[in-house]
C-alpha angles and dihedrals in degrees: 000000000000118000119194116189116186139173128199130204130189115213103209094192095069098013095240128135125220134185145195126210141184128192127208119187124187088347098309129106103240099175148334139197114209098194131012137153115250141108133212113008096346088121088074090060090051090048090049090055091050088052093049091049089053091050093243091118124034121249106216100156090221122148133192118239092263088059098254116147106251092202092057093044089051089049092051088048089052091051092050098047098039105042092157089062094060138055112186125183126179129179133181117229131202100218133048091230090061094066 
């Protein structure tokens, strides 16, 4: 079981979105990023990096002809095809300090 907990914060001053993410695999915290730029579902890419750094997902460095990262696409496919393996939560927070 892989648990991804994320929070997003929109900085109105500059119009940027930031996120924090923590990843738990098999009941153990394997990594977290307290503050990173990225809107939408960018937190999933940050979680994927954490999972690669922990050796849970392979880092091949391969890309498709259109430039898409094959490792990340494989991760997203795994999430879609093995829903029981993942639990993902994301919440939008009002203040930076709530990340």
